[in-house]
LUMRO-22007 format. One line per 5 residues: number of its first residue (from 1); their letters; for each residue x, y, z of C-alpha. Coordinates in nm, 4 decimals. Layout:
<mitis>
NUM	A	X/Y/Z  ...
</mitis>
This chain:
<mitis>
1	MNYEQ	-0.2790/-2.1430/-3.2193  -0.0671/-2.2945/-2.9320  -0.1089/-2.2368/-2.5449  0.1669/-1.9637/-2.5794  -0.0219/-1.7751/-2.8334
6	ALAYI	-0.3349/-1.8216/-2.6548  -0.1932/-1.6693/-2.3474  -0.0335/-1.3680/-2.5463  -0.3669/-1.3231/-2.7517  -0.5552/-1.3243/-2.4322
11	HGTYK	-0.3562/-1.0936/-2.2308  -0.2937/-0.8699/-2.5064  -0.6436/-0.7591/-2.4982  -0.5835/-0.5994/-2.1511  -0.5246/-0.2560/-2.3464
16	FGSKL	-0.9137/-0.2598/-2.4032  -0.9568/-0.1780/-2.0390  -1.2280/-0.3686/-1.7963  -1.5185/-0.1648/-1.9187  -1.8130/-0.3058/-1.7578
21	GLENI	-2.1354/-0.3838/-1.9348  -2.3068/-0.7253/-2.0701  -2.3609/-0.6264/-2.4613  -2.0278/-0.6913/-2.5776  -2.0204/-1.0413/-2.3899
26	TELLH	-2.3689/-1.0934/-2.4517  -2.2999/-1.0735/-2.8590  -1.9885/-1.2652/-2.8459  -2.1533/-1.5728/-2.6506  -2.4447/-1.5241/-2.8902
31	RLGDP	-2.1928/-1.6076/-3.1624  -2.0667/-1.8966/-3.0127  -2.3718/-2.0641/-2.9680  -2.4849/-1.9268/-2.6273  -2.3099/-2.1370/-2.4291
36	HRQFK	-2.3591/-2.0226/-2.0838  -2.7543/-2.1446/-2.1365  -2.6249/-2.5276/-2.1648  -2.5490/-2.5489/-1.8016  -2.7245/-2.4699/-1.4840
41	AIHVG	-2.5278/-2.2612/-1.3057  -2.4505/-2.1057/-0.9580  -2.3379/-1.7178/-0.9188  -2.0967/-1.6074/-0.6513  -2.0434/-1.2744/-0.5866
46	GTNGK	-1.8880/-1.0334/-0.2749  -1.5556/-0.8628/-0.2125  -1.4075/-1.1104/0.0390  -1.4757/-1.4936/0.0559  -1.6085/-1.5971/-0.3150
51	GSVTS	-1.3350/-1.7900/-0.3951  -1.3768/-2.0233/-0.0992  -1.7421/-2.0279/-0.1098  -1.7082/-2.0899/-0.4717  -1.4435/-2.3767/-0.3757
56	MLTHV	-1.6522/-2.5485/-0.0983  -1.9674/-2.5714/-0.3442  -1.7735/-2.7035/-0.6140  -1.6175/-2.9802/-0.3720  -1.9743/-3.0746/-0.2527
61	LFEAG	-2.1210/-3.1146/-0.6089  -1.8136/-3.3282/-0.7114  -1.8429/-3.5373/-0.4631  -2.2233/-3.6069/-0.5251  -2.0976/-3.7380/-0.7973
66	YRVGM	-2.2303/-3.4555/-1.0847  -1.9913/-3.3064/-1.3251  -1.8968/-2.9636/-1.2111  -1.7457/-2.6690/-1.3601  -1.5591/-2.3831/-1.1718
71	FISPY	-1.4845/-2.0673/-1.3110  -1.2335/-1.8224/-1.0789  -1.0498/-1.4749/-1.1172  -0.7479/-1.4326/-1.0779  -0.5341/-1.7176/-1.0443
76	LERFT	-0.2499/-1.7606/-0.8304  0.0159/-1.9205/-1.0037  -0.1007/-2.0747/-1.3792  -0.3870/-1.8846/-1.5994  -0.5466/-2.2707/-1.6689
81	ERIQV	-0.6499/-2.2671/-1.2592  -0.9365/-1.9966/-1.3491  -1.1526/-2.2619/-1.5679  -1.1858/-2.6145/-1.4350  -1.4138/-2.9336/-1.4565
86	NLEEI	-1.4138/-3.2028/-1.1971  -1.1125/-2.9742/-0.9936  -0.9267/-3.0442/-1.2997  -0.7928/-2.7557/-1.5163  -0.8502/-2.7093/-1.8475
91	QPEEL	-0.5500/-2.8551/-2.0533  -0.3651/-2.6207/-2.2495  -0.4150/-2.7720/-2.5883  -0.7792/-2.7240/-2.5362  -0.7590/-2.3946/-2.3836
96	ADITA	-0.5853/-2.3041/-2.7399  -0.8553/-2.4428/-2.9384  -1.0793/-2.3025/-2.7748  -0.8942/-1.9131/-2.7941  -0.8878/-1.9848/-3.1502
101	LVKTK	-1.2382/-2.0330/-3.1797  -1.3488/-1.7228/-2.9666  -1.0842/-1.5007/-3.1136  -1.2630/-1.5661/-3.5023  -1.6152/-1.4521/-3.3411
106	VDEML	-1.4038/-1.1514/-3.1963  -1.2755/-1.0782/-3.5533  -1.6347/-1.1102/-3.6658  -1.7285/-0.8749/-3.4269  -1.4866/-0.6020/-3.5271
111	EDGRN	-1.5750/-0.6329/-3.9332  -1.9384/-0.5804/-3.8266  -1.8271/-0.2411/-3.6380  -1.8884/-0.3434/-3.2659  -1.6336/-0.3183/-2.9799
116	HPTEF	-1.3695/-0.5348/-2.9029  -1.4407/-0.7369/-2.5790  -1.2377/-0.6810/-2.2918  -0.9598/-0.9255/-2.1598  -1.2157/-1.0600/-1.8889
121	EIVTA	-1.5193/-1.1087/-2.1424  -1.2826/-1.3458/-2.3602  -1.1818/-1.5297/-2.0790  -1.5794/-1.5672/-1.9607  -1.6379/-1.6696/-2.2890
126	IGFVY	-1.3259/-1.9174/-2.3206  -1.4725/-2.0797/-1.9922  -1.8624/-2.1083/-2.1124  -1.7650/-2.2624/-2.3844  -1.5398/-2.5278/-2.2264
131	FARRQ	-1.8278/-2.5858/-1.9555  -2.0581/-2.6669/-2.2670  -1.8202/-2.8958/-2.4420  -1.7535/-3.0786/-2.1521  -2.1169/-3.1016/-2.0612
136	VDYAV	-2.1283/-3.0005/-1.7030  -2.4111/-3.0664/-1.4882  -2.3547/-2.7562/-1.2833  -2.1245/-2.4544/-1.3248  -1.9999/-2.2661/-0.9888
141	VEVGL	-1.9395/-1.9288/-1.1472  -1.7201/-1.6746/-0.9297  -1.8037/-1.2925/-1.0181  -1.4658/-1.0909/-1.1772  -1.5631/-0.7374/-1.0598
146	GGRLD	-1.8801/-0.6149/-0.9246  -2.1692/-0.8240/-1.0035  -2.4456/-0.6387/-1.2042  -2.2114/-0.5260/-1.5044  -1.9532/-0.8503/-1.4612
151	ATNVV	-1.9360/-1.0517/-1.7682  -2.0709/-1.3381/-1.5784  -2.3986/-1.1986/-1.5040  -2.4953/-1.3157/-1.8415  -2.5665/-1.6661/-1.6318
156	DPLVS	-2.9017/-1.7340/-1.5294  -2.8485/-1.9046/-1.2267  -3.0090/-2.1686/-0.9776  -2.8887/-1.9408/-0.7016  -2.6961/-1.6171/-0.6358
161	VITSI	-2.4464/-1.5981/-0.3481  -2.3210/-1.2776/-0.2029  -2.0189/-1.3025/0.0239  -1.8929/-1.0965/0.2430  -1.9119/-0.6894/0.1215
166	SYDHM	-1.6539/-0.4275/0.2020  -1.4508/-0.1712/0.0464  -1.2736/-0.2586/-0.2684  -1.2175/-0.1344/-0.6246  -1.3998/0.1786/-0.5472
171	DVLGN	-1.2865/0.3744/-0.8189  -1.5134/0.1646/-1.0121  -1.8243/0.0221/-0.8106  -1.8241/0.3453/-0.5268  -1.6960/0.5073/-0.2694
176	TLDKI	-1.9796/0.4083/-0.0313  -2.0993/0.0457/0.1183  -2.4375/0.1294/-0.0233  -2.3211/0.1817/-0.3580  -2.0879/-0.1227/-0.3771
181	AYEKA	-2.3409/-0.3159/-0.2505  -2.6133/-0.2340/-0.4981  -2.3314/-0.3580/-0.7960  -2.2753/-0.6674/-0.5948  -2.6730/-0.7243/-0.5951
186	GIIKP	-2.7121/-0.6626/-0.9540  -2.6454/-1.0506/-0.9722  -2.9982/-1.1283/-0.7957  -3.2355/-1.2508/-1.0469  -3.5830/-1.2201/-1.0715
191	NRPVV	-3.7605/-1.4777/-0.8962  -3.4630/-1.6651/-0.8261  -3.3064/-1.7297/-0.4596  -3.0355/-1.5172/-0.3189  -2.7954/-1.6326/-0.0180
196	SYPQP	-2.6044/-1.3496/0.1814  -2.3507/-1.3593/0.4042  -2.3873/-1.1540/0.7388  -2.3373/-0.7724/0.5723  -2.3060/-0.4309/0.7617
201	PEAME	-2.6845/-0.2739/0.7632  -2.6389/-0.0413/0.4995  -2.5134/-0.3436/0.2475  -2.7440/-0.5611/0.3926  -3.0654/-0.3409/0.3307
206	IIRNV	-2.9513/-0.2813/-0.0190  -2.9653/-0.6555/-0.0686  -3.2928/-0.7016/0.0901  -3.4501/-0.4189/-0.1492  -3.3217/-0.5372/-0.4454
211	ARQRN	-3.4127/-0.9005/-0.3600  -3.7681/-0.7384/-0.2667  -3.8067/-0.5297/-0.6276  -3.7067/-0.8860/-0.8341  -3.9600/-1.1327/-0.5991
216	APLYK	-3.6359/-1.3160/-0.5089  -3.6250/-1.5110/-0.1874  -3.3676/-1.3936/0.0356  -3.1825/-1.6342/0.2994  -2.9487/-1.4722/0.5200
221	VNNDA	-2.6713/-1.6667/0.7148  -2.6945/-1.6489/1.0687  -2.4319/-1.5755/1.2770  -2.6039/-1.6959/1.5962  -2.6600/-2.0410/1.3977
226	ILIRS	-2.2796/-2.0803/1.4216  -2.1184/-2.2599/1.6848  -1.7312/-2.3315/1.6362  -1.6261/-2.6426/1.8298  -1.2643/-2.6395/1.7286
231	SGIDG	-1.0232/-2.4100/1.5723  -0.6374/-2.4488/1.4918  -0.4285/-2.4032/1.2204  -0.5084/-2.7810/1.0850  -0.8628/-2.6943/1.0483
236	QIFDY	-1.2024/-2.6006/1.2211  -1.4814/-2.8036/1.3193  -1.8505/-2.5951/1.3354  -2.1960/-2.7035/1.4088  -2.4763/-2.4991/1.1551
241	TFDGQ	-2.8247/-2.4831/1.1537  -2.9865/-2.3236/0.8526  -3.4037/-2.3813/0.8375  -3.4488/-2.6438/1.0264  -3.1468/-2.8630/0.8813
246	AYPNV	-2.8732/-2.9313/1.1253  -2.5003/-2.9830/1.0053  -2.3513/-3.0809/1.3183  -1.9535/-3.1421/1.3349  -1.8706/-3.0116/1.0137
251	AIQLI	-1.4630/-3.0104/0.9270  -1.3186/-2.7580/0.6905  -0.9369/-2.7123/0.6334  -0.9627/-2.3291/0.5716  -0.8572/-2.1635/0.8870
256	GCHQV	-0.9668/-1.7979/1.0313  -1.2889/-1.7833/1.1720  -1.4059/-1.5777/0.8797  -1.3993/-1.9501/0.7170  -1.6329/-2.0477/0.9254
261	VNAAT	-1.8854/-1.8088/0.8185  -1.8057/-1.8398/0.4399  -1.8993/-2.2480/0.5139  -2.1813/-2.1318/0.6864  -2.2635/-1.9549/0.3687
266	ALTTI	-2.1935/-2.2284/0.1587  -2.3731/-2.4747/0.3646  -2.7015/-2.2282/0.3230  -2.6542/-2.2150/-0.0625  -2.6315/-2.6146/-0.0234
271	SVLRQ	-2.9818/-2.6339/0.1618  -3.1291/-2.3776/-0.0690  -2.9897/-2.6136/-0.3755  -3.1907/-2.9270/-0.2074  -3.4904/-2.7252/-0.1171
276	QGLSL	-3.4930/-2.6561/-0.5374  -3.4570/-3.0825/-0.5804  -3.0949/-3.1062/-0.5683  -3.0094/-3.4480/-0.4474  -2.7105/-3.3967/-0.1968
281	SQASI	-2.6320/-3.6633/0.0551  -2.5044/-3.5713/0.3807  -2.1691/-3.7630/0.3037  -2.1142/-3.5733/-0.0032  -2.1914/-3.2698/0.1628
286	YEGMK	-1.8951/-3.3258/0.4698  -1.6577/-3.4794/0.1964  -1.6952/-3.1914/-0.0088  -1.6514/-2.9206/0.2755  -1.3624/-3.1218/0.4429
291	KANWP	-1.1687/-3.1443/0.1170  -1.2096/-2.8084/0.0226  -0.9324/-2.5812/-0.0423  -0.8583/-2.2003/-0.1175  -0.4528/-2.1851/-0.2037
296	GRIEI	-0.3195/-1.8446/-0.0976  -0.5221/-1.7786/0.2179  -0.4011/-1.8265/0.5104  -0.2393/-2.0891/0.3438  0.0433/-2.2517/0.5734
301	LRRQP	0.3570/-2.3817/0.3533  0.6212/-2.4755/0.6030  0.6643/-2.5231/0.9538  0.9667/-2.4836/1.1888  0.9615/-2.1823/1.1346
306	YVVID	0.5831/-2.0965/0.9690  0.5949/-1.9592/0.6552  0.2189/-1.8702/0.5735  0.0856/-1.6693/0.2617  -0.2298/-1.4677/0.2377
311	GAHNA	-0.3575/-1.2665/-0.0317  -0.4777/-0.9719/0.2275  -0.5212/-0.6808/-0.0504  -0.8179/-0.4753/0.1275  -0.9143/-0.3637/0.4318
316	KGAQA	-1.1541/-0.6556/0.5123  -0.8977/-0.9422/0.4147  -0.6025/-0.7730/0.6240  -0.8255/-0.7470/0.9103  -0.9259/-1.1526/0.8928
321	LADAI	-0.5643/-1.1844/0.8743  -0.4318/-1.0145/1.1450  -0.7410/-1.2019/1.3723  -0.6046/-1.5266/1.2338  -0.2302/-1.4342/1.3032
326	REYFA	-0.3482/-1.3602/1.6684  -0.5654/-1.6458/1.7215  -0.2937/-1.9221/1.5617  0.0356/-1.7650/1.6487  0.0086/-1.5376/1.9423
331	DRPVT	0.3475/-1.5933/2.0638  0.5489/-1.6162/1.7704  0.7869/-1.3018/1.6314  0.6389/-1.2366/1.2899  0.9081/-1.1394/1.0077
336	LVIGV	0.6380/-0.9293/0.7786  0.6912/-0.9440/0.3717  0.4616/-0.7049/0.2003  0.4188/-0.5919/-0.1624  0.0669/-0.4324/-0.2824
341	SRDKE	-0.1175/-0.2513/-0.5498  -0.1333/0.1289/-0.5689  -0.5118/0.1286/-0.6267  -0.5339/-0.0883/-0.3079  -0.6516/0.0873/0.0441
346	VDAIL	-0.2725/0.0505/0.1254  -0.2945/0.2252/0.4648  -0.5730/0.0162/0.6154  -0.4208/-0.2600/0.5069  -0.0553/-0.1578/0.6614
351	KELCP	-0.2796/-0.0341/0.9612  -0.4068/-0.3673/1.0357  -0.0679/-0.5968/0.9817  0.2465/-0.3817/1.0650  0.1520/-0.3650/1.4588
356	LAESV	0.1863/-0.7386/1.4460  0.5265/-0.7735/1.2827  0.8730/-0.7862/1.4835  1.0312/-0.7119/1.1467  0.9344/-0.5437/0.7893
361	IVTRY	1.0617/-0.6180/0.4559  0.8827/-0.4586/0.1871  0.8765/-0.5649/-0.2129  0.6969/-0.5075/-0.5280  0.5800/-0.7377/-0.8039
366	ENPRS	0.6252/-0.7481/-1.1591  0.3427/-0.5528/-1.2653  0.3284/-0.1832/-1.3621  0.0184/-0.1742/-1.0702  0.2444/-0.2569/-0.8079
371	LEPDI	0.3489/0.0206/-0.5430  0.7326/0.1138/-0.5299  0.8545/-0.0525/-0.2362  1.0431/0.3011/-0.1314  0.6933/0.4487/-0.1711
376	LAERV	0.5574/0.1646/0.0557  0.8121/0.1636/0.2997  0.7220/0.5414/0.4034  0.3740/0.4249/0.4366  0.4595/0.1545/0.6763
381	KRYYP	0.6574/0.4321/0.8838  0.2970/0.4857/1.0047  0.2112/0.1898/1.1988  0.5694/0.0378/1.2434  0.8573/0.1950/1.4146
386	GHIVV	1.1581/-0.0197/1.3383  1.3849/-0.0551/1.0326  1.2108/-0.1527/0.7405  1.4023/-0.3518/0.4582  1.3397/-0.2401/0.1460
391	ERDAK	1.3971/-0.4978/-0.1551  1.2999/-0.4428/-0.5092  1.3351/-0.7834/-0.6142  1.0864/-1.0778/-0.4647  1.2995/-1.3188/-0.4819
396	KAIQT	1.5599/-1.1659/-0.2651  1.2779/-1.0600/-0.0645  1.1974/-1.4138/0.0054  1.5632/-1.4963/0.0834  1.5902/-1.2343/0.3196
401	GLERV	1.2875/-1.3096/0.5304  1.4091/-1.6605/0.5416  1.7527/-1.5237/0.7105  1.5200/-1.3372/0.9179  1.2879/-1.4993/1.0565
406	KPDGL	1.3184/-1.6600/1.3821  1.3484/-2.0604/1.4843  1.0153/-2.0124/1.7098  0.8832/-1.7383/1.4606  0.6059/-1.6660/1.1691
411	LLFTG	0.7293/-1.5882/0.7978  0.4162/-1.4029/0.6817  0.4082/-1.2794/0.3474  0.0993/-1.0852/0.2224  -0.0286/-0.8103/-0.0021
416	SLYLI	-0.1327/-0.8468/-0.3744  -0.2452/-1.2156/-0.5050  0.0088/-1.1266/-0.7734  0.3156/-1.1709/-0.5419  0.1423/-1.4310/-0.3390
421	GMIRS	0.1245/-1.6593/-0.6142  0.4901/-1.5895/-0.7643  0.5836/-1.6737/-0.3760  0.3912/-1.9927/-0.3953  0.5408/-2.1042/-0.7057
426	YFTGR	0.8929/-2.0563/-0.5246  0.8051/-2.2621/-0.2060  0.5845/-2.5227/-0.4147  0.8984/-2.5775/-0.6707  0.7068/-2.4369/-0.9427
431	GS	0.9142/-2.1115/-0.9297  1.2936/-2.0544/-0.9664
</mitis>
């Protein structure tokens, strides 16, 4: 099996859906030698901010000299982004080799009359086998969907981390914040600490109850313990104090006030790990936080004019993006290019972003989930009174945006991460 065949096999299992539950993944991993029991894990769930916190924790552990795995989803430009060791993506040849191994075990399961694992279960198994092969000291594992029944929830982490909880995937997780929080809180393990981002009251109440039931020490990030000293398009500097541990003048390159709270969540997790005896010097913490990045999230690709991409695919993400645009680009006319998925909170996203725009271009990405531009344009009209350009071809939408943006303006691409990945490849030279 080569790399292309491996990807074809992995993506070909999409037809088996995204059925939640741990029985299949547990069986598959057992047949693979239980690789998830061969490394220490940090488990990161939530609605928004999971990737940023995962990146920060991974960078800090790496700077401290540990061999560290990182498992993320989805990817932006390359499938191999999803599985990394020491911040280097899995090599295509090794992905192919492990996929072939996983396929043999899947075939054995089918012969024994068991259900076919889903695409995400197979990807999770590949990642965990790779981490075991590379003998990582720690793996920072991002939840795929929800938490309680997500395939990654087979790990027994040193600490569970729950980032910002808001409305997303409501068809699967529930249509109220307490139901969604219950699914997210499913990653809390008995007698293991849990760190939580500042949550809405109803979400925090669920987390608090689950932690109490499982005798899991709960550590909450306190907004009042954060002091932002500077914030600009090149990064932010802030102070944070947790449980008597002071972190003054922490620098991060990620922008947006929400990223400072994400950083405080990572620092709280680091403090909890240090309490457990993990050796992490101040120098490694500061260097890791400074180097952490998360592509596709309020990322500046060009200047003069500014070109920014952000995968704001739910209401909370769109609100954070709108706040950042108002803060950093207040006086610049905005040309908005947007494409979204049909199953997202389309109106909530548009309500936040369209009022900021001087010009709007709607497009789509190559996936059945993409909302058709004509339909999207009709929704945009509710929040934007001007002329709307409809461009089905995303590459043509990019060119139209470049033609329309003013020299002192901002060209903002947002919506689905599928679209953002394609656009990022275009601007970085990896797309044609």
